[in-house]
C-alpha positions as CSV (number, residue, x, y, z in Angstrom):
1,M,-44.8,51.6,51.7
2,A,-44.8,49.0,48.9
3,G,-47.9,47.7,50.6
4,L,-49.9,50.9,51.2
5,H,-49.0,52.1,47.5
6,A,-50.4,48.9,46.3
7,F,-53.7,49.0,48.6
8,S,-54.4,52.4,47.5
9,E,-54.4,51.7,44.2
10,F,-56.7,48.9,44.7
11,H,-58.8,50.6,46.6
12,F,-61.0,52.7,44.1
13,A,-61.7,49.2,41.9
14,A,-62.6,46.8,44.8
15,R,-65.0,49.4,46.3
16,E,-66.6,49.7,42.8
17,V,-67.0,46.0,42.6
18,L,-68.5,45.5,46.2
19,L,-71.3,48.0,45.6
20,V,-72.3,46.5,42.6
21,N,-71.9,42.7,44.0
22,R,-73.1,42.5,47.6
23,N,-73.0,38.6,47.5
24,A,-70.0,38.7,46.2
25,F,-69.0,40.3,49.5
26,A,-70.8,38.6,51.8
27,A,-69.3,35.1,50.2
28,T,-66.2,36.4,51.1
29,H,-66.7,37.6,54.2
30,S,-67.5,34.1,55.1
31,L,-64.9,32.5,53.7
32,I,-62.7,35.1,55.6
33,L,-64.3,34.2,58.5
34,N,-61.9,31.0,58.8
35,Q,-59.5,31.1,61.6
36,E,-56.6,30.3,59.4
37,I,-57.4,33.0,57.3
38,Q,-58.7,35.6,59.9
39,A,-54.9,35.3,61.4
40,F,-53.4,35.8,58.1
41,F,-55.4,39.1,57.5
42,G,-55.1,40.1,61.3
43,S,-51.2,39.6,60.3
44,C,-51.3,41.9,57.4
45,L,-53.3,44.6,59.2
46,R,-50.5,45.0,62.1
47,V,-47.8,44.9,59.4
48,I,-49.6,48.1,57.6
49,G,-50.2,49.6,61.1
50,M,-54.5,49.5,60.7
51,D,-54.7,46.9,63.4
52,G,-56.6,49.5,65.6
53,I,-59.4,49.9,62.9
54,T,-63.2,48.8,63.9
55,T,-64.2,45.4,63.3
56,K,-66.4,46.7,60.5
57,R,-64.3,48.7,58.5
58,S,-61.4,45.6,59.0
59,W,-63.5,43.0,57.0
60,S,-63.8,45.9,54.3
61,V,-60.0,46.1,54.9
62,C,-59.3,42.6,54.5
63,L,-61.3,42.2,51.3
64,L,-58.9,44.6,49.8
65,L,-56.1,42.9,50.7
66,L,-57.5,39.9,49.1
67,V,-58.5,41.2,45.8
68,A,-55.0,43.2,46.3
69,F,-52.3,40.9,46.9
70,G,-54.0,37.2,47.3
71,C,-52.0,35.0,49.0
72,N,-49.1,35.3,47.7
73,R,-49.0,31.7,46.9
74,Q,-50.0,31.6,43.3
75,P,-48.6,29.3,40.9
76,T,-47.2,30.7,37.4
77,A,-50.3,31.6,35.0
78,K,-50.2,28.9,32.4
79,F,-53.4,28.3,29.3
80,S,-55.0,25.2,30.3
81,P,-56.1,23.3,27.3
82,A,-59.7,23.5,26.4
83,E,-62.0,21.4,27.1
84,E,-62.8,20.5,23.4
85,L,-59.1,18.9,23.2
86,N,-60.1,15.9,25.5
87,D,-61.6,13.7,22.9
88,L,-58.6,14.2,20.5
89,P,-56.1,11.6,20.4
90,Q,-53.2,12.1,22.9
91,Q,-50.2,12.9,20.4
92,H,-53.0,15.5,18.7
93,Q,-53.3,17.2,22.3
94,E,-49.8,17.6,22.8
95,Q,-48.8,19.0,19.4
96,I,-51.4,20.9,19.5
97,Q,-50.1,22.2,23.2
98,T,-46.8,22.6,22.1
99,M,-47.5,24.6,18.5
100,L,-49.6,26.8,21.0
101,T,-46.8,27.6,23.1
102,N,-44.5,27.9,20.5
103,M,-46.7,30.8,18.9
104,F,-48.4,32.5,21.6
105,G,-46.3,31.9,24.8
106,T,-47.4,32.0,28.3
107,P,-49.7,34.7,30.2
108,A,-46.9,36.4,31.5
109,N,-44.3,36.1,28.7
110,P,-46.7,36.7,25.7
111,T,-45.9,37.0,21.9
112,L,-47.2,36.1,18.5
113,R,-45.3,33.9,15.9
114,L,-46.3,31.7,13.2
115,P,-44.9,28.5,11.8
116,K,-42.6,29.2,9.2
117,D,-42.7,27.3,5.8
118,P,-40.5,24.2,6.3
119,E,-38.3,24.8,3.2
120,Q,-37.5,28.7,5.0
121,A,-37.0,27.0,8.0
122,D,-34.4,24.1,7.4
123,A,-32.6,26.8,5.3
124,D,-32.5,29.0,8.0
125,S,-31.4,26.1,10.4
126,D,-28.7,25.9,7.7
127,E,-26.9,29.3,8.3
128,E,-27.3,28.6,12.3
129,S,-25.5,25.4,11.9
130,A,-22.4,27.1,12.1
131,D,-23.4,29.0,15.6
132,E,-22.2,27.0,18.6
133,S,-26.2,27.8,20.1
134,A,-27.5,26.9,17.2
135,N,-29.3,23.5,19.1
136,S,-30.9,26.6,21.4
137,T,-31.8,28.8,18.3
138,K,-33.2,26.0,16.5
139,A,-36.7,26.1,17.6
140,K,-37.1,29.9,17.5
141,S,-35.7,29.7,14.0
142,N,-38.9,27.9,13.1
143,F,-41.2,30.9,13.6
144,E,-41.7,34.3,12.2
145,D,-42.2,36.9,14.8
146,L,-45.0,38.7,13.7
147,L,-44.4,41.4,16.5
148,S,-42.0,44.6,16.0
149,V,-40.1,45.2,19.0
150,D,-42.5,47.9,20.2
151,E,-45.8,46.1,19.6
152,L,-44.3,43.2,22.0
153,A,-43.2,45.1,24.7
154,R,-47.0,46.7,24.7
155,L,-48.1,43.8,24.7
156,R,-46.2,42.5,27.6
157,H,-47.1,45.8,29.6
158,G,-50.6,44.7,28.8
159,A,-50.3,41.2,30.8
160,Q,-48.5,43.0,33.7
161,V,-52.0,45.4,33.6
162,Y,-54.1,42.4,33.1
163,S,-52.6,40.6,35.9
164,K,-53.0,43.2,38.1
165,R,-56.2,44.8,37.3
166,C,-58.3,41.8,35.7
167,S,-57.4,38.3,36.4
168,G,-58.8,38.3,40.4
169,C,-62.2,38.3,38.0
170,H,-61.2,37.3,34.8
171,G,-58.7,34.9,35.6
172,A,-54.7,34.7,35.2
173,A,-55.1,33.0,31.7
174,G,-58.6,34.8,30.3
175,D,-60.8,32.0,31.3
176,G,-63.1,33.7,33.0
177,N,-62.2,31.4,36.4
178,G,-60.5,34.1,38.5
179,Q,-60.4,33.6,42.7
180,V,-63.7,35.9,43.1
181,A,-65.5,34.8,39.9
182,E,-67.7,31.8,41.6
183,Y,-68.8,34.4,43.8
184,L,-70.0,36.8,40.8
185,D,-73.0,36.7,38.7
186,P,-73.1,37.0,35.9
187,K,-70.0,35.5,35.8
188,P,-66.8,37.2,34.3
189,R,-66.0,37.2,30.5
190,D,-64.0,34.0,29.0
191,Y,-62.2,36.0,26.7
192,R,-60.9,32.6,25.3
193,K,-63.9,31.9,23.1
194,G,-63.3,35.7,21.2
195,I,-67.4,36.3,22.0
196,F,-68.3,40.1,23.5
197,K,-71.7,40.4,24.1
198,F,-72.1,44.0,24.0
199,T,-70.6,45.4,20.3
200,S,-71.4,48.3,17.6
201,T,-70.5,45.3,15.4
202,P,-73.2,43.0,13.7
203,Y,-74.1,39.9,15.7
204,G,-71.2,37.3,15.5
205,I,-68.7,40.0,14.5
206,K,-66.0,40.5,16.9
207,P,-66.2,44.4,19.0
208,A,-64.1,47.4,17.3
209,R,-61.5,48.4,19.7
210,H,-63.7,51.6,21.1
211,D,-66.3,49.0,22.3
212,L,-63.3,47.1,24.5
213,V,-62.3,50.9,26.0
214,R,-65.8,52.1,26.5
215,I,-66.8,48.7,28.5
216,I,-63.5,49.4,30.5
217,R,-63.8,52.9,30.8
218,R,-67.8,52.5,31.8
219,G,-67.8,49.4,33.4
220,A,-71.1,47.1,32.8
221,K,-74.0,48.3,34.6
222,G,-75.4,45.7,36.6
223,T,-72.3,43.4,36.8
224,S,-69.3,43.0,39.1
225,M,-67.7,44.8,36.1
226,P,-66.1,48.3,37.6
227,A,-65.6,51.4,35.8
228,F,-61.8,51.8,35.2
229,R,-62.3,55.7,34.9
230,W,-58.7,56.3,36.6
231,M,-56.8,54.3,34.0
232,S,-54.0,55.5,31.9
233,D,-54.7,55.8,28.1
234,Q,-51.0,53.7,27.4
235,D,-52.5,51.0,30.3
236,M,-55.9,51.1,28.5
237,E,-54.6,50.0,25.1
238,A,-51.8,47.8,26.3
239,V,-54.3,45.9,28.5
240,I,-56.5,45.7,25.1
241,D,-53.8,44.0,23.0
242,F,-53.7,41.2,25.9
243,V,-57.4,40.3,25.7
244,I,-57.5,40.4,21.6
245,Y,-54.3,37.8,22.2
246,V,-55.9,35.8,24.7
247,S,-59.1,35.7,22.6
248,V,-56.8,34.9,19.3
249,R,-55.1,32.5,20.6
250,G,-58.4,30.6,22.2
251,Q,-59.8,31.2,18.9
252,T,-56.6,29.1,17.4
253,E,-56.8,26.6,19.8
254,E,-60.7,25.7,19.0
255,T,-60.3,26.1,15.6
256,M,-57.5,23.0,15.9
257,A,-59.3,20.8,17.8
258,I,-61.9,20.6,14.9
259,I,-59.5,20.6,12.4
260,A,-57.7,17.7,14.3
261,E,-60.2,15.4,13.9
262,D,-59.9,15.2,10.1
263,F,-56.4,13.7,10.9
264,D,-55.8,10.0,11.7
265,A,-54.5,9.3,15.3
266,D,-51.0,8.7,14.6
267,E,-50.7,11.5,11.5
268,P,-49.3,15.4,13.1
269,I,-51.6,17.8,12.0
270,D,-50.2,20.1,9.2
271,V,-48.5,23.1,10.2
272,Y,-50.4,25.5,7.6
273,E,-53.6,24.1,9.5
274,F,-52.2,26.3,12.5
275,V,-51.6,29.3,10.5
276,D,-54.5,29.5,8.7
277,A,-56.3,28.9,12.5
278,A,-54.0,31.8,13.5
279,N,-54.3,34.5,10.5
280,N,-58.2,34.0,10.6
281,A,-58.5,34.5,14.0
282,R,-56.5,37.7,13.7
283,S,-58.4,38.8,10.5
284,S,-61.6,38.3,12.1
285,W,-60.8,41.4,15.0
286,Q,-58.9,43.7,12.0
287,D,-61.9,43.4,10.6
288,A,-64.9,44.4,12.8
289,E,-63.1,47.9,12.7
290,S,-64.9,48.7,9.5
291,Q,-68.3,46.8,10.1
292,V,-69.8,49.2,12.9
293,V,-73.5,49.6,11.8
294,L,-75.0,52.6,12.0
295,P,-78.6,53.5,12.3
296,V,-80.4,53.3,8.4
297,S,-82.8,55.5,9.5
298,A,-82.2,59.0,11.5
299,E,-83.8,59.4,14.9
300,P,-87.2,60.4,15.1
301,A,-88.7,62.7,17.8
302,N,-88.6,60.7,21.2
303,D,-92.4,61.7,22.4
304,M,-95.4,59.9,23.2
305,D,-96.1,58.9,19.8
306,S,-93.0,57.4,19.3
307,V,-93.4,55.5,22.9
308,L,-96.7,53.8,22.1
309,A,-95.8,53.0,18.9
310,G,-92.9,51.1,20.5
311,A,-94.8,49.9,22.8
312,E,-97.3,48.6,20.3
313,I,-94.4,46.8,18.3
314,F,-93.2,45.1,21.6
315,R,-96.2,43.7,22.4
316,S,-97.0,42.6,18.9
317,K,-93.5,41.4,17.3
318,G,-92.7,38.8,20.0
319,C,-90.7,41.1,22.4
320,V,-93.4,40.0,25.2
321,Q,-92.7,36.2,24.4
322,C,-89.4,36.6,26.4
323,H,-89.3,40.1,28.3
324,G,-93.2,39.8,29.3
325,L,-96.1,42.1,29.4
326,D,-94.4,43.8,32.2
327,A,-91.1,43.7,31.1
328,K,-89.5,42.3,33.9
329,G,-87.5,39.7,31.7
330,Q,-86.8,36.0,33.5
331,T,-84.5,37.0,35.7
332,E,-85.9,34.0,38.0
333,W,-83.3,31.9,36.3
334,L,-80.6,33.4,37.8
335,S,-82.3,31.8,41.0
336,K,-80.5,28.5,42.3
337,E,-83.7,27.9,44.2
338,F,-85.7,28.5,40.9
339,L,-83.4,26.0,39.0
340,A,-83.5,23.6,41.9
341,S,-87.5,23.5,41.7
342,L,-87.6,23.1,38.2
343,E,-85.0,20.4,37.9
344,S,-87.4,18.4,40.3
345,M,-90.6,18.8,38.4
346,P,-91.3,16.2,35.8
347,A,-89.5,16.5,32.3
348,D,-93.3,17.2,30.8
349,Q,-93.5,20.4,32.9
350,Q,-90.5,21.7,32.7
351,I,-90.0,25.2,31.0
352,K,-87.1,25.6,28.5
353,I,-84.4,27.5,29.9
354,N,-82.1,29.1,27.7
355,Y,-78.4,28.8,27.9
356,D,-75.7,31.6,26.9
357,A,-72.4,30.8,25.0
358,W,-70.9,30.3,28.2
359,N,-73.2,27.6,29.4
360,H,-75.1,30.2,31.7
361,P,-78.9,30.7,32.2
362,A,-79.5,33.4,29.8
363,P,-83.0,35.1,30.6
364,A,-84.1,38.0,28.8
365,A,-83.3,41.1,30.6
366,D,-85.9,42.6,33.1
367,I,-85.9,46.3,31.6
368,T,-87.8,47.7,34.6
369,A,-84.5,47.0,36.7
370,R,-83.0,50.2,34.9
371,L,-79.8,48.4,34.4
372,L,-78.7,47.9,30.5
373,H,-75.3,46.8,31.0
374,G,-74.6,47.4,26.8
375,G,-75.3,51.3,27.8
376,R,-78.0,53.3,27.9
377,R,-77.5,55.7,25.0
378,P,-80.1,56.1,22.4
379,I,-77.3,54.2,19.9
380,D,-76.5,51.7,22.6
381,I,-80.5,50.6,22.8
382,Y,-80.7,50.6,18.7
383,R,-77.5,48.5,18.2
384,R,-78.8,45.7,20.5
385,I,-81.8,45.8,18.6
386,Y,-80.8,46.0,15.1
387,T,-77.7,43.5,15.8
388,G,-78.8,41.2,19.0
389,I,-76.5,40.5,22.0
390,N,-73.2,37.8,21.2
391,G,-73.4,35.0,22.8
392,T,-77.2,34.9,23.8
393,P,-80.4,34.1,22.9
394,M,-81.5,37.8,21.8
395,P,-81.7,37.9,18.1
396,A,-80.7,40.4,15.4
397,F,-83.9,42.6,14.4
398,G,-82.2,44.6,11.5
399,D,-83.6,42.7,8.6
400,A,-87.2,42.0,10.5
401,F,-87.5,45.9,10.5
402,A,-86.0,46.4,7.2
403,E,-88.9,47.9,5.3
404,S,-89.9,50.3,8.5
405,P,-86.7,51.5,10.1
406,D,-88.2,53.7,12.1
407,T,-89.8,50.6,14.1
408,I,-86.5,50.1,15.9
409,W,-86.1,54.0,17.1
410,N,-89.9,53.3,18.4
411,L,-88.9,50.3,20.4
412,V,-85.5,52.6,21.7
413,H,-87.5,54.8,23.0
414,Y,-90.0,52.4,24.5
415,V,-87.3,51.3,26.0
416,L,-86.0,54.7,27.3
417,H,-89.4,55.0,28.7
418,I,-89.6,52.1,31.0
419,I,-85.9,52.6,32.5
420,E,-86.5,56.3,33.0
421,G,-89.5,55.3,35.5
422,G,-92.3,55.0,32.7
423,D,-95.5,52.4,32.6
424,P,-94.2,49.5,31.0
425,K,-98.1,48.4,30.3
426,V,-98.6,52.2,28.6
427,G,-101.0,52.0,26.0
428,L,-103.3,49.4,27.5
429,S,-106.6,50.2,29.4
430,E,-107.5,47.8,31.7
431,E,-111.3,47.7,30.5
432,G,-112.9,47.1,27.3
433,S,-111.3,45.5,24.4
434,D,-107.7,46.2,25.5
435,S,-108.5,43.9,28.6
436,E,-109.1,41.1,26.5
437,S,-105.8,41.8,24.3
438,N,-104.0,42.2,27.9
439,T,-104.7,38.9,28.5
440,E,-103.7,37.5,25.1
441,L,-100.6,39.0,25.8
442,N,-100.0,38.1,29.3
443,K,-100.4,34.3,27.9
444,A,-98.0,34.8,25.0
445,A,-95.7,36.3,27.3
């Protein structure tokens, strides 16, 4: 019965993943064709009494079982050292990893502690010296817990929710390397960098908490991120705590990798550096709540005049250089065949490919596909234009249009016009002077 219960819990999420990413299904289907895995799933189906289902349905059930149960041979989840540490002296690598473990625990047993002032830590150790268990508690006495009992309980509950619902794609340690990640495009987010693309806050600023609620509740259209509408509020808040925790730890690690370069190879890193790094990472999340971007002008009427004004701005202010006159973007960059053919060209003939903060190709979006990952409400599109998209080449245009704030709304209405099925080339004529303009725009694009 436990197996059937777990199976039903995962059915909805796995179904949505399959619907939005058929490539992942195809790749996983091929993987399951391995005879040994076939036999394993056949046993699973017999155990839960479903061995009589059709072959077509059996593959769906097998994939759901794969998502739900894995192979039950998973190693204990742990944080892997960041690549930035590889160039550091071994002593510094070990000190950073030991300190991070003491401060943050493990993915399965997270905590949040900071090293105490050395003098205070020594005093606490002296008080405990009469206790027979002093040796075992000495390490703990050198750290101060930052979470209350209730906060720690919620964080650890979030770790359980994350392990159950999110780790298959995002990885057990939040590094974006889950079991099915290699079959997904775009790739699952690596939370360790603390970079989130679709936020209501300015470029370079952490998302507000409600941004994470929105993406979890509604998913990201056009990606493998499903909507978890059925997740309880308790689980939702807890798993967000865990995602923020992974981000804070990752930022602390990244900062310490930079700071360690200022120390000699045989010189221990000052403990205060860890405290400052962790506090700064935590503050960046807390400060984001007060930095939500609001429109600087009221939205004008969404009529054809506004759409045409937006189309003109789109063509004259550089948008076409990435998104193209037809608004189809640069999605060919996502094709392995295209990238392979590009690499085979002489260097002077290759076009420049932009990459995102996760080192993946970052093409301008195909607006005509009508899949706006960050949401399609007018305010969502406004914020993408005003603040840009974190971790990508999409810049912020808020300052550029500061003297004509309605311009952003005009662009919003033009984008809405396209995603509602309108012609991206609205306002352009195939004849006369507009034809010459069209040719120049195509060159620019």
